[in-house]
MIDRENTI-824951 format. One record per residue (C-alpha): chain; z, y, x. Coordinates in Angstrom, 3 decimals. Layout:
BEGIN
+--------+----------+----------+----------+
: chaine :        z :        y :        x :
+--------+----------+----------+----------+
:      A :        Z :        Y :        X :
...
+--------+----------+----------+----------+
***
This chain:
BEGIN
+--------+----------+----------+----------+
: chaine :        z :        y :        x :
+--------+----------+----------+----------+
:      A :   54.676 :  -28.028 :    7.092 :
:      A :   54.984 :  -30.656 :    4.117 :
:      A :   53.142 :  -30.834 :    0.916 :
:      A :   55.298 :  -30.348 :   -2.366 :
:      A :   55.145 :  -28.859 :   -5.765 :
:      A :   56.328 :  -25.438 :   -7.063 :
:      A :   56.728 :  -23.732 :  -10.410 :
:      A :   54.472 :  -20.780 :  -11.323 :
:      A :   55.302 :  -18.304 :  -14.037 :
:      A :   52.478 :  -16.076 :  -15.264 :
:      A :   53.379 :  -13.739 :  -18.054 :
:      A :   54.498 :  -15.837 :  -21.013 :
:      A :   53.023 :  -19.004 :  -19.562 :
:      A :   54.685 :  -21.442 :  -17.124 :
:      A :   53.297 :  -24.095 :  -15.033 :
:      A :   56.131 :  -26.439 :  -13.941 :
:      A :   54.250 :  -28.609 :  -11.289 :
:      A :   51.683 :  -27.078 :   -9.075 :
:      A :   50.766 :  -28.917 :   -5.863 :
:      A :   51.017 :  -26.890 :   -2.634 :
:      A :   49.791 :  -27.935 :    0.802 :
:      A :   50.910 :  -25.459 :    3.349 :
:      A :   48.734 :  -26.989 :    6.066 :
:      A :   45.833 :  -25.245 :    4.204 :
:      A :   45.321 :  -21.509 :    3.988 :
:      A :   47.032 :  -19.668 :    1.041 :
:      A :   43.493 :  -18.911 :   -0.420 :
:      A :   43.164 :  -22.561 :   -1.380 :
:      A :   46.434 :  -22.302 :   -3.381 :
:      A :   45.157 :  -19.100 :   -5.031 :
:      A :   41.943 :  -20.897 :   -5.941 :
:      A :   44.150 :  -23.557 :   -7.790 :
:      A :   45.900 :  -20.666 :   -9.607 :
:      A :   42.454 :  -19.288 :  -10.596 :
:      A :   41.536 :  -22.638 :  -12.099 :
:      A :   44.783 :  -22.601 :  -14.097 :
:      A :   44.832 :  -19.088 :  -15.285 :
:      A :   41.292 :  -17.566 :  -14.784 :
:      A :   42.690 :  -14.785 :  -12.606 :
:      A :   40.435 :  -14.060 :   -9.655 :
:      A :   41.968 :  -14.571 :   -6.178 :
:      A :   41.279 :  -10.982 :   -5.301 :
:      A :   43.195 :   -9.864 :   -8.463 :
:      A :   46.180 :  -12.185 :   -7.876 :
:      A :   49.584 :  -11.012 :   -6.545 :
:      A :   51.930 :  -14.035 :   -5.836 :
:      A :   55.660 :  -13.214 :   -5.385 :
:      A :   58.510 :  -15.238 :   -3.932 :
:      A :   61.825 :  -13.641 :   -3.679 :
:      A :   60.117 :  -10.125 :   -3.753 :
:      A :   57.704 :  -10.983 :   -0.881 :
:      A :   53.941 :  -10.940 :   -1.660 :
:      A :   51.908 :  -13.939 :   -0.393 :
:      A :   49.161 :  -13.029 :    2.042 :
:      A :   45.564 :  -14.632 :    1.842 :
:      A :   45.621 :  -16.042 :    5.404 :
:      A :   49.409 :  -16.779 :    6.179 :
:      A :   52.330 :  -18.595 :    4.466 :
:      A :   54.677 :  -15.652 :    4.892 :
:      A :   57.093 :  -16.463 :    2.049 :
:      A :   60.054 :  -18.854 :    2.065 :
:      A :   58.598 :  -21.628 :    0.022 :
:      A :   60.023 :  -25.081 :   -0.505 :
:      A :   59.880 :  -27.966 :   -3.178 :
:      A :   60.690 :  -26.702 :   -6.648 :
:      A :   60.417 :  -23.006 :   -5.656 :
:      A :   59.487 :  -20.624 :   -8.640 :
:      A :   56.625 :  -18.261 :   -7.806 :
:      A :   55.712 :  -15.239 :   -9.955 :
:      A :   51.976 :  -14.606 :  -10.427 :
:      A :   50.821 :  -11.124 :  -11.358 :
:      A :   47.239 :  -10.218 :  -12.397 :
:      A :   44.926 :  -10.228 :  -15.286 :
:      A :   41.778 :  -12.246 :  -15.787 :
:      A :   38.490 :  -10.628 :  -16.416 :
:      A :   37.257 :  -10.442 :  -20.047 :
:      A :   34.664 :  -12.963 :  -20.916 :
:      A :   31.131 :  -11.175 :  -21.218 :
:      A :   30.042 :  -10.930 :  -24.905 :
:      A :   26.764 :  -12.353 :  -25.890 :
:      A :   24.207 :   -9.654 :  -26.082 :
:      A :   23.141 :   -8.618 :  -29.642 :
:      A :   19.439 :   -8.786 :  -28.484 :
:      A :   18.858 :  -11.912 :  -26.343 :
:      A :   17.058 :  -11.287 :  -23.134 :
:      A :   13.316 :  -12.307 :  -22.931 :
:      A :   12.020 :  -13.888 :  -19.811 :
:      A :    8.805 :  -12.700 :  -18.111 :
:      A :    7.317 :  -16.105 :  -18.564 :
:      A :    7.676 :  -15.631 :  -22.293 :
:      A :    6.250 :  -12.147 :  -22.642 :
:      A :    2.735 :  -11.254 :  -23.822 :
:      A :    0.495 :   -8.864 :  -21.925 :
:      A :    1.707 :   -5.759 :  -23.739 :
:      A :    5.413 :   -6.644 :  -23.230 :
:      A :    4.875 :   -7.466 :  -19.592 :
:      A :    3.068 :   -4.136 :  -18.975 :
:      A :    6.047 :   -2.334 :  -20.587 :
:      A :    8.734 :   -4.229 :  -18.774 :
:      A :    7.121 :   -3.898 :  -15.342 :
:      A :    5.746 :   -0.236 :  -15.964 :
:      A :    2.312 :   -1.436 :  -15.138 :
:      A :   -0.573 :    1.171 :  -14.738 :
:      A :   -3.508 :    1.468 :  -17.224 :
:      A :   -6.324 :   -0.993 :  -17.073 :
:      A :  -10.023 :   -0.130 :  -17.912 :
:      A :  -12.102 :   -1.922 :  -20.546 :
:      A :  -15.234 :   -3.775 :  -19.405 :
:      A :  -18.185 :   -2.310 :  -21.338 :
:      A :  -20.573 :   -5.051 :  -20.201 :
:      A :  -20.828 :   -5.707 :  -16.489 :
:      A :  -18.987 :   -2.517 :  -15.652 :
:      A :  -16.310 :   -4.273 :  -13.527 :
:      A :  -17.848 :   -2.698 :  -10.421 :
:      A :  -17.151 :    0.850 :  -11.862 :
:      A :  -13.670 :   -0.076 :  -12.936 :
:      A :  -12.616 :   -1.632 :   -9.761 :
:      A :  -14.003 :    1.462 :   -7.802 :
:      A :  -12.112 :    3.883 :  -10.114 :
:      A :   -8.772 :    2.018 :   -9.750 :
:      A :   -9.049 :    2.010 :   -5.939 :
:      A :   -9.888 :    5.658 :   -5.836 :
:      A :   -6.992 :    6.473 :   -8.161 :
:      A :   -4.670 :    4.969 :   -5.648 :
:      A :   -4.959 :    8.013 :   -3.438 :
:      A :   -2.332 :   10.493 :   -4.575 :
:      A :   -3.958 :   13.497 :   -2.999 :
:      A :   -7.153 :   12.768 :   -4.745 :
:      A :   -5.420 :   12.636 :   -8.150 :
:      A :   -3.675 :   15.970 :   -7.371 :
:      A :   -6.920 :   17.655 :   -6.333 :
:      A :   -8.618 :   16.361 :   -9.534 :
:      A :   -5.740 :   17.905 :  -11.630 :
:      A :   -6.544 :   21.369 :  -10.102 :
:      A :  -10.223 :   21.027 :  -10.632 :
:      A :  -11.806 :   23.523 :  -12.930 :
:      A :  -15.698 :   23.221 :  -13.428 :
:      A :  -17.985 :   26.030 :  -14.024 :
:      A :  -19.735 :   26.493 :  -17.324 :
:      A :  -23.089 :   25.216 :  -16.102 :
:      A :  -21.759 :   21.681 :  -15.962 :
:      A :  -22.175 :   21.505 :  -19.857 :
:      A :  -25.544 :   22.879 :  -20.258 :
:      A :  -28.266 :   20.364 :  -21.061 :
:      A :  -28.946 :   16.788 :  -19.763 :
:      A :  -29.019 :   17.933 :  -16.140 :
:      A :  -25.650 :   19.440 :  -16.598 :
:      A :  -24.153 :   16.139 :  -17.769 :
:      A :  -25.518 :   14.666 :  -14.622 :
:      A :  -24.164 :   17.280 :  -12.207 :
:      A :  -21.469 :   16.660 :   -9.568 :
:      A :  -19.268 :   19.029 :  -11.527 :
:      A :  -19.665 :   16.929 :  -14.748 :
:      A :  -18.819 :   13.638 :  -12.946 :
:      A :  -15.816 :   15.221 :  -11.243 :
:      A :  -14.526 :   16.685 :  -14.535 :
:      A :  -15.099 :   13.436 :  -16.263 :
:      A :  -13.129 :   11.490 :  -13.574 :
:      A :  -10.302 :   14.003 :  -13.917 :
:      A :  -10.145 :   13.508 :  -17.577 :
:      A :  -10.239 :    9.720 :  -17.220 :
:      A :   -7.393 :    9.619 :  -14.760 :
:      A :   -5.382 :   11.880 :  -17.107 :
:      A :   -6.002 :    9.464 :  -19.918 :
:      A :   -4.922 :    6.570 :  -17.673 :
:      A :   -1.528 :    8.229 :  -17.139 :
:      A :   -0.867 :    8.119 :  -21.001 :
:      A :   -2.022 :    4.753 :  -22.086 :
:      A :   -1.938 :    1.103 :  -21.319 :
:      A :   -5.710 :    0.580 :  -21.521 :
:      A :   -8.570 :    3.032 :  -21.479 :
:      A :  -12.088 :    2.523 :  -22.644 :
:      A :  -14.108 :    4.757 :  -20.105 :
:      A :  -17.187 :    5.356 :  -22.453 :
:      A :  -17.712 :    8.975 :  -21.555 :
:      A :  -17.416 :    8.412 :  -17.840 :
:      A :  -19.900 :    5.551 :  -17.932 :
:      A :  -22.427 :    7.704 :  -20.049 :
:      A :  -22.218 :   10.374 :  -17.373 :
:      A :  -22.482 :    7.990 :  -14.481 :
:      A :  -25.649 :    6.401 :  -16.149 :
:      A :  -27.227 :    9.945 :  -16.633 :
:      A :  -26.584 :   10.758 :  -12.959 :
:      A :  -27.557 :    7.459 :  -11.631 :
:      A :  -30.093 :    5.825 :  -13.970 :
:      A :  -30.219 :    2.779 :  -11.719 :
:      A :  -26.723 :    1.905 :  -12.871 :
:      A :  -27.959 :    1.926 :  -16.364 :
:      A :  -30.484 :   -0.908 :  -15.932 :
:      A :  -30.282 :   -3.672 :  -18.610 :
:      A :  -31.353 :   -7.291 :  -18.641 :
:      A :  -33.507 :   -9.395 :  -20.921 :
:      A :  -30.646 :   -9.707 :  -23.472 :
:      A :  -30.062 :   -5.826 :  -23.503 :
:      A :  -26.754 :   -5.869 :  -21.634 :
:      A :  -26.105 :   -3.831 :  -18.584 :
:      A :  -26.859 :   -5.504 :  -15.254 :
:      A :  -24.150 :   -5.972 :  -12.628 :
:      A :  -24.212 :   -3.238 :   -9.957 :
:      A :  -23.030 :   -2.925 :   -6.345 :
:      A :  -19.408 :   -1.609 :   -6.287 :
:      A :  -19.872 :   -0.119 :   -2.726 :
:      A :  -22.893 :    1.788 :   -3.792 :
:      A :  -20.998 :    3.081 :   -6.828 :
:      A :  -18.057 :    4.106 :   -4.398 :
:      A :  -20.565 :    6.030 :   -2.019 :
:      A :  -22.243 :    7.853 :   -4.962 :
:      A :  -18.938 :    8.892 :   -6.531 :
:      A :  -17.665 :   10.307 :   -3.165 :
:      A :  -20.949 :   12.291 :   -2.733 :
:      A :  -20.338 :   13.832 :   -6.189 :
:      A :  -16.768 :   14.705 :   -5.400 :
:      A :  -17.786 :   15.886 :   -1.908 :
:      A :  -19.805 :   18.694 :   -3.565 :
:      A :  -17.225 :   19.975 :   -5.966 :
:      A :  -13.603 :   19.294 :   -4.717 :
:      A :  -12.485 :   22.076 :   -2.266 :
:      A :  -10.494 :   21.177 :    0.922 :
:      A :   -6.649 :   21.140 :    0.462 :
:      A :   -4.720 :   24.133 :    1.894 :
:      A :   -1.434 :   23.269 :    3.592 :
:      A :    1.930 :   24.935 :    2.922 :
:      A :    1.691 :   26.751 :    6.359 :
:      A :   -1.124 :   29.137 :    7.454 :
:      A :   -3.301 :   26.527 :    8.701 :
:      A :   -6.961 :   26.798 :    9.448 :
:      A :   -8.972 :   24.780 :    7.016 :
:      A :  -11.594 :   23.002 :    9.156 :
:      A :  -13.449 :   21.203 :    6.180 :
:      A :  -15.736 :   22.311 :    3.346 :
:      A :  -14.570 :   19.626 :    0.940 :
:      A :  -11.625 :   17.437 :   -0.054 :
:      A :  -13.421 :   14.247 :    0.811 :
:      A :  -14.514 :   15.327 :    4.233 :
:      A :  -10.925 :   16.456 :    4.741 :
:      A :   -9.125 :   13.214 :    3.656 :
:      A :  -11.760 :   10.412 :    3.866 :
:      A :  -14.073 :   11.763 :    6.500 :
:      A :  -14.048 :   10.845 :   10.278 :
:      A :  -16.410 :   11.657 :   13.120 :
:      A :  -17.922 :    9.760 :   15.990 :
:      A :  -18.791 :   10.772 :   19.526 :
:      A :  -22.101 :    8.916 :   20.084 :
:      A :  -23.832 :    8.002 :   23.418 :
:      A :  -27.356 :    6.669 :   23.575 :
:      A :  -28.416 :    4.915 :   26.742 :
:      A :  -31.766 :    3.369 :   27.627 :
:      A :  -31.292 :   -0.128 :   29.093 :
:      A :  -34.736 :   -0.080 :   30.416 :
:      A :  -34.653 :    3.110 :   32.312 :
:      A :  -31.515 :    3.796 :   34.307 :
:      A :  -32.544 :    7.190 :   35.392 :
:      A :  -33.031 :    8.479 :   31.905 :
:      A :  -30.152 :   10.846 :   30.997 :
:      A :  -27.625 :    9.575 :   28.442 :
:      A :  -27.930 :   11.510 :   25.147 :
:      A :  -24.763 :   12.552 :   23.384 :
:      A :  -24.288 :   13.544 :   19.783 :
:      A :  -21.739 :   13.668 :   16.977 :
:      A :  -21.932 :   11.757 :   13.650 :
:      A :  -19.718 :   11.998 :   10.607 :
:      A :  -18.585 :    9.036 :    8.456 :
:      A :  -16.825 :    8.278 :    5.202 :
:      A :  -16.372 :    4.603 :    5.806 :
:      A :  -16.352 :    2.206 :    8.725 :
:      A :  -18.519 :   -0.931 :    8.542 :
:      A :  -17.393 :   -4.358 :    9.445 :
:      A :  -20.448 :   -6.473 :   10.357 :
:      A :  -20.187 :  -10.272 :    9.834 :
:      A :  -21.677 :  -12.608 :   12.357 :
:      A :  -20.953 :  -16.151 :   13.471 :
:      A :  -18.660 :  -14.911 :   16.191 :
:      A :  -16.646 :  -12.508 :   14.012 :
:      A :  -13.473 :  -13.753 :   12.583 :
:      A :  -11.451 :  -10.680 :   12.326 :
:      A :  -12.123 :   -7.214 :   10.735 :
:      A :  -11.198 :   -5.474 :   14.029 :
:      A :  -13.997 :   -7.341 :   15.983 :
:      A :  -16.528 :   -6.771 :   13.115 :
:      A :  -15.838 :   -3.016 :   13.418 :
:      A :  -16.263 :   -2.952 :   17.172 :
:      A :  -19.570 :   -4.865 :   16.757 :
:      A :  -20.830 :   -1.939 :   14.644 :
:      A :  -19.512 :    0.700 :   17.246 :
:      A :  -21.688 :   -0.816 :   19.984 :
:      A :  -25.041 :   -2.027 :   18.998 :
:      A :  -28.620 :   -2.271 :   20.400 :
:      A :  -31.630 :   -0.596 :   18.803 :
:      A :  -35.250 :    0.125 :   19.646 :
:      A :  -36.669 :    3.776 :   19.807 :
:      A :  -39.126 :    5.930 :   21.511 :
:      A :  -38.220 :    6.578 :   25.209 :
:      A :  -39.347 :   10.000 :   26.464 :
:      A :  -39.154 :    8.884 :   30.077 :
:      A :  -41.124 :    5.597 :   29.571 :
:      A :  -43.446 :    6.919 :   26.894 :
:      A :  -42.986 :    3.829 :   24.669 :
:      A :  -40.487 :    2.071 :   22.552 :
:      A :  -37.577 :    0.828 :   24.516 :
:      A :  -34.146 :   -0.870 :   23.962 :
:      A :  -31.153 :    1.559 :   23.761 :
:      A :  -27.401 :    0.781 :   23.575 :
:      A :  -25.685 :    3.060 :   21.110 :
:      A :  -21.890 :    3.442 :   21.648 :
:      A :  -19.718 :    5.181 :   19.037 :
:      A :  -16.151 :    6.168 :   19.538 :
:      A :  -14.004 :    7.797 :   16.712 :
:      A :  -13.179 :   11.445 :   17.623 :
:      A :  -11.468 :   12.223 :   14.283 :
:      A :   -9.489 :    9.813 :   12.129 :
:      A :   -9.092 :   10.602 :    8.416 :
:      A :   -5.826 :   10.122 :    6.609 :
:      A :   -7.558 :    7.441 :    4.296 :
:      A :   -9.818 :    5.131 :    6.315 :
:      A :  -12.308 :    3.131 :    4.197 :
:      A :  -13.655 :   -0.111 :    5.728 :
:      A :  -16.724 :   -1.845 :    4.105 :
:      A :  -17.373 :   -5.601 :    4.816 :
:      A :  -21.143 :   -5.928 :    5.144 :
:      A :  -21.188 :   -9.091 :    3.107 :
:      A :  -24.592 :   -8.721 :    1.368 :
:      A :  -27.913 :   -9.372 :    3.054 :
:      A :  -31.220 :   -8.910 :    1.181 :
:      A :  -33.404 :  -12.003 :    0.761 :
:      A :  -37.029 :  -11.068 :    0.089 :
:      A :  -38.142 :  -14.321 :   -1.507 :
:      A :  -35.287 :  -14.482 :   -4.005 :
:      A :  -35.210 :  -10.704 :   -4.423 :
:      A :  -31.361 :  -10.614 :   -4.315 :
:      A :  -28.519 :   -9.532 :   -2.011 :
:      A :  -27.149 :  -12.785 :   -0.994 :
:      A :  -23.458 :  -12.884 :   -0.104 :
:      A :  -21.922 :  -13.892 :    3.178 :
:      A :  -18.815 :  -15.885 :    2.143 :
:      A :  -17.349 :  -16.215 :    5.590 :
:      A :  -13.631 :  -15.879 :    5.973 :
:      A :  -12.853 :  -12.592 :    7.844 :
:      A :   -9.168 :  -11.913 :    8.374 :
:      A :   -7.988 :   -8.281 :    7.692 :
:      A :   -4.487 :   -6.891 :    8.490 :
:      A :   -1.954 :   -5.255 :    6.210 :
:      A :   -1.146 :   -2.830 :    9.078 :
:      A :   -4.160 :   -1.609 :   11.149 :
:      A :   -4.180 :    0.172 :   14.495 :
:      A :   -7.380 :    2.223 :   15.175 :
:      A :   -6.357 :    3.354 :   18.540 :
:      A :   -8.748 :    1.284 :   20.606 :
:      A :  -11.724 :    2.473 :   18.547 :
:      A :  -11.069 :    6.157 :   19.579 :
:      A :  -12.239 :    8.416 :   22.303 :
:      A :   -9.937 :    8.987 :   25.238 :
:      A :   -9.380 :   12.522 :   24.151 :
:      A :   -8.316 :   11.503 :   20.669 :
:      A :   -6.111 :    8.794 :   22.198 :
:      A :   -4.264 :   11.305 :   24.149 :
:      A :   -3.591 :   13.310 :   21.017 :
:      A :   -2.355 :   10.247 :   19.121 :
:      A :    0.003 :    9.123 :   21.912 :
:      A :    2.984 :   11.426 :   21.169 :
:      A :    3.436 :   10.231 :   17.515 :
:      A :    2.827 :    6.650 :   18.758 :
:      A :    5.641 :    6.991 :   21.136 :
:      A :    7.969 :    8.142 :   18.289 :
:      A :    7.039 :    5.062 :   16.293 :
:      A :    7.952 :    2.861 :   19.437 :
:      A :   11.374 :    4.656 :   19.623 :
:      A :   12.133 :    3.997 :   16.077 :
:      A :   10.975 :    0.300 :   16.283 :
:      A :   13.079 :   -0.135 :   19.493 :
:      A :   16.165 :    1.406 :   17.785 :
:      A :   15.700 :   -0.838 :   14.707 :
:      A :   15.352 :   -3.963 :   16.976 :
:      A :   18.570 :   -3.043 :   18.849 :
:      A :   20.390 :   -2.467 :   15.541 :
:      A :   19.302 :   -5.899 :   14.271 :
:      A :   20.358 :   -7.569 :   17.590 :
:      A :   23.746 :   -5.959 :   17.375 :
:      A :   24.206 :   -7.082 :   13.816 :
:      A :   22.689 :  -10.654 :   14.300 :
:      A :   25.889 :  -12.176 :   12.754 :
:      A :   25.626 :   -9.962 :    9.685 :
:      A :   23.912 :  -10.694 :    6.496 :
:      A :   20.647 :   -9.115 :    5.428 :
:      A :   22.596 :   -7.090 :    2.694 :
:      A :   25.000 :   -5.801 :    5.270 :
:      A :   22.349 :   -4.699 :    7.571 :
:      A :   20.506 :   -2.953 :    4.686 :
:      A :   23.649 :   -1.063 :    3.628 :
:      A :   24.219 :    0.133 :    7.285 :
:      A :   20.737 :    1.520 :    7.674 :
:      A :   20.820 :    5.199 :    8.519 :
:      A :   19.364 :    7.651 :    6.147 :
:      A :   15.886 :    8.624 :    7.154 :
:      A :   13.361 :   11.433 :    6.500 :
:      A :    9.546 :   10.955 :    6.718 :
:      A :    7.454 :   12.740 :    9.291 :
:      A :    4.084 :   14.410 :    8.970 :
:      A :    1.180 :   12.059 :    9.486 :
:      A :   -1.480 :   14.852 :    9.948 :
:      A :   -1.996 :   16.954 :   13.119 :
:      A :   -0.662 :   20.393 :   12.747 :
:      A :   -4.028 :   21.980 :   12.944 :
:      A :   -5.853 :   19.427 :   10.830 :
:      A :   -4.556 :   18.627 :    7.380 :
:      A :   -5.983 :   15.433 :    5.998 :
:      A :   -6.194 :   13.622 :    9.424 :
:      A :   -4.138 :   10.779 :   10.940 :
:      A :   -2.055 :   11.761 :   13.958 :
:      A :   -0.963 :    8.230 :   15.128 :
:      A :   -3.883 :    5.797 :   14.442 :
:      A :   -1.556 :    3.543 :   12.415 :
:      A :   -2.605 :    2.678 :    8.968 :
:      A :   -1.229 :    0.475 :    6.061 :
:      A :   -3.478 :   -1.249 :    3.569 :
:      A :   -3.388 :    0.521 :    0.247 :
:      A :   -6.240 :   -0.875 :   -1.942 :
:      A :   -8.682 :   -3.691 :   -1.875 :
:      A :  -11.997 :   -3.952 :   -3.800 :
:      A :  -13.124 :   -7.680 :   -4.070 :
:      A :  -16.185 :   -9.491 :   -5.317 :
:      A :  -16.297 :  -12.926 :   -6.685 :
:      A :  -19.806 :  -14.584 :   -6.775 :
:      A :  -22.873 :  -15.201 :   -4.770 :
:      A :  -24.888 :  -11.884 :   -4.963 :
:      A :  -23.979 :   -8.180 :   -5.405 :
:      A :  -26.074 :   -8.137 :   -8.732 :
:      A :  -23.969 :  -10.856 :  -10.276 :
:      A :  -20.400 :  -12.059 :  -10.159 :
:      A :  -17.192 :  -10.081 :  -10.811 :
:      A :  -15.376 :   -7.120 :   -9.153 :
:      A :  -11.560 :   -6.664 :   -9.141 :
:      A :   -9.347 :   -3.823 :   -7.762 :
:      A :   -6.088 :   -4.653 :   -6.038 :
:      A :   -3.688 :   -1.741 :   -5.457 :
:      A :   -0.315 :   -1.499 :   -3.556 :
:      A :    2.351 :   -0.224 :   -5.969 :
:      A :    5.256 :   -0.108 :   -3.610 :
:      A :    6.390 :   -2.179 :   -0.585 :
:      A :    5.082 :   -5.708 :   -1.025 :
:      A :    4.420 :   -5.148 :   -4.721 :
:      A :    0.709 :   -5.062 :   -5.621 :
:      A :   -1.158 :   -4.657 :   -8.882 :
:      A :   -4.333 :   -6.652 :   -9.739 :
:      A :   -6.780 :   -4.693 :  -11.941 :
:      A :   -9.065 :   -7.150 :  -13.568 :
:      A :  -10.579 :   -4.655 :  -15.904 :
:      A :   -8.148 :   -4.351 :  -18.857 :
:      A :   -6.029 :   -7.210 :  -17.593 :
:      A :   -3.365 :   -5.786 :  -15.267 :
:      A :   -0.952 :   -8.040 :  -13.493 :
:      A :    1.592 :   -7.886 :  -10.439 :
:      A :    0.856 :   -9.811 :   -7.415 :
:      A :    2.491 :   -9.911 :   -3.929 :
:      A :    1.271 :   -9.431 :   -0.335 :
:      A :    0.580 :  -13.101 :   -0.001 :
:      A :   -2.032 :  -12.930 :   -2.686 :
:      A :   -3.691 :   -9.970 :   -0.994 :
:      A :   -4.057 :  -11.826 :    2.381 :
:      A :   -5.906 :  -14.655 :    0.462 :
:      A :   -8.723 :  -12.213 :   -0.246 :
:      A :  -10.399 :  -12.705 :    3.205 :
:      A :  -13.111 :  -14.918 :    1.986 :
:      A :  -14.321 :  -18.361 :    2.929 :
:      A :  -15.041 :  -19.737 :   -0.558 :
:      A :  -15.781 :  -18.747 :   -4.236 :
:      A :  -12.483 :  -16.836 :   -4.670 :
:      A :  -12.402 :  -13.132 :   -4.570 :
:      A :  -13.622 :  -11.768 :   -1.194 :
:      A :  -12.609 :   -8.400 :    0.254 :
:      A :  -15.547 :   -5.978 :    0.102 :
:      A :  -14.076 :   -2.548 :    0.477 :
:      A :  -10.597 :   -1.842 :    1.994 :
:      A :   -8.617 :    1.442 :    1.760 :
:      A :   -6.128 :    2.035 :    4.435 :
:      A :   -3.594 :    4.874 :    4.022 :
:      A :   -1.479 :    6.538 :    6.711 :
:      A :    1.484 :    4.577 :    7.999 :
:      A :    4.560 :    6.860 :    7.553 :
:      A :    7.110 :    7.297 :   10.413 :
:      A :   10.712 :    7.483 :    9.143 :
:      A :   13.351 :    8.797 :   11.469 :
:      A :   17.216 :    9.116 :   11.011 :
:      A :   18.198 :   12.346 :    9.374 :
:      A :   20.431 :   13.374 :   12.384 :
:      A :   17.545 :   13.167 :   14.755 :
:      A :   15.264 :   15.207 :   12.360 :
:      A :   18.027 :   17.949 :   12.083 :
:      A :   18.202 :   17.976 :   15.982 :
:      A :   14.511 :   18.286 :   16.350 :
:      A :   14.301 :   21.018 :   13.707 :
:      A :   17.121 :   22.973 :   15.355 :
:      A :   15.375 :   22.756 :   18.657 :
:      A :   12.174 :   24.021 :   17.235 :
:      A :   14.022 :   26.861 :   15.424 :
:      A :   12.452 :   25.898 :   12.012 :
:      A :   12.902 :   24.110 :    8.807 :
:      A :   12.347 :   20.488 :    8.054 :
:      A :    8.796 :   19.666 :    6.657 :
:      A :    8.517 :   19.390 :    2.997 :
:      A :    8.502 :   15.916 :    1.555 :
:      A :    6.202 :   14.365 :   -0.959 :
:      A :    5.130 :   10.860 :   -1.841 :
:      A :    2.342 :    8.525 :   -0.635 :
:      A :   -0.007 :    6.928 :   -2.803 :
:      A :    2.098 :    3.811 :   -2.773 :
:      A :    5.192 :    5.707 :   -4.039 :
:      A :    6.969 :    6.108 :   -0.696 :
:      A :    8.331 :    9.365 :    0.663 :
:      A :    6.227 :   11.262 :    3.360 :
:      A :    6.096 :   14.672 :    4.915 :
:      A :    3.321 :   17.231 :    4.692 :
:      A :    2.676 :   20.009 :    7.046 :
+--------+----------+----------+----------+
***
């Protein structure tokens, strides 16, 4: 069809000469009308002898000089806001914290960053915060100096501190520090200038857990579940090993078997270790020397440990400090040790535990396969379209039915990182990094709180003078299944769906 000009009438306005090329789609012509009138193409109705022009077909009797009627109104021009927007780059720390809803920081009271970073990482565990809120100490906690150093006093002080952190942008933890110093005088050591000496954050972590272990009771589930643990810490942070001890110099000597409990796994660092997983495996199979009853002398034994119970929150400590007698310091191993955001502990477990983990792992595989299939079918769709078409899901319980506080899949997601910057544990600087939601993380550098992303977290693996990961906290990876599947499973079981709550990173989960 030829090119020509037409007349366009729009309300009181007339456009006597508008070029038309009918070899192009009508949408191009509507784009011309948008340039003339400001009416968006999707809001246009172009009429010729009572027929409405389509977007993809010249379905009207059009020729040179034809008059077209345009119906449609243009959108109003947005008004300039009374208060001009302020960009993140132009905000001060206070404005940034308000805009991004950043959590509270903790004031450094003189080399107390080790304590601040430890508290921020502990606070990332939602179940711990809930347990502390319900804690009520007995009256003996406030009687005398010994009372101020008691586990109850430390627990109560932590509860009060966490409450204050919910109400303020920055908190000065003077009372908590005082009780920590009374309970652990070694943390109160001062240097020549009278300021507090730097302390080991992992030592602080361990001591605080021991205090909480004595006072926080185990959590009771919504159902009539048997509570297997004496304390909250054992329940949610504690795991167990099945240990075998075999004498390598006496094949006939019977293998001794025992059980050991742990509150954190150790990642040993040696020349051949490059990844966290291999550093943990090195710890779980080691050689030591002890008295052999069959040989009547010291002999070499191989100690093999396998995990028989996985806690909901798995703590991993990187053994980065080695004591040097001549210098009298704990020198730091700066080697780069890669750690994963998502960690699978399955290979570290006993065959019996692996069998118990397999059903939930199979469900994870089903969901992953379904997601992959959905993405393949929608490979020509945009990311926004795929997101909008995602089915509604409901989180599944991550604990075994008979063991609240456990992990029933072996899958974990990194939740908090405690790092150290410097060359020895008695110097340098400690910082806490906590996942807020998804790929959003918060860096707690004492009272300076700032948002970071996952890429920044992966750079904490070491290899230089930047912050090195020292203690990692992994939380349970939550399985989300489509609502229809959950309803089907519930109906088949003849019960109600599990109650939902939130993980420490703010995501929905289910609790038995």
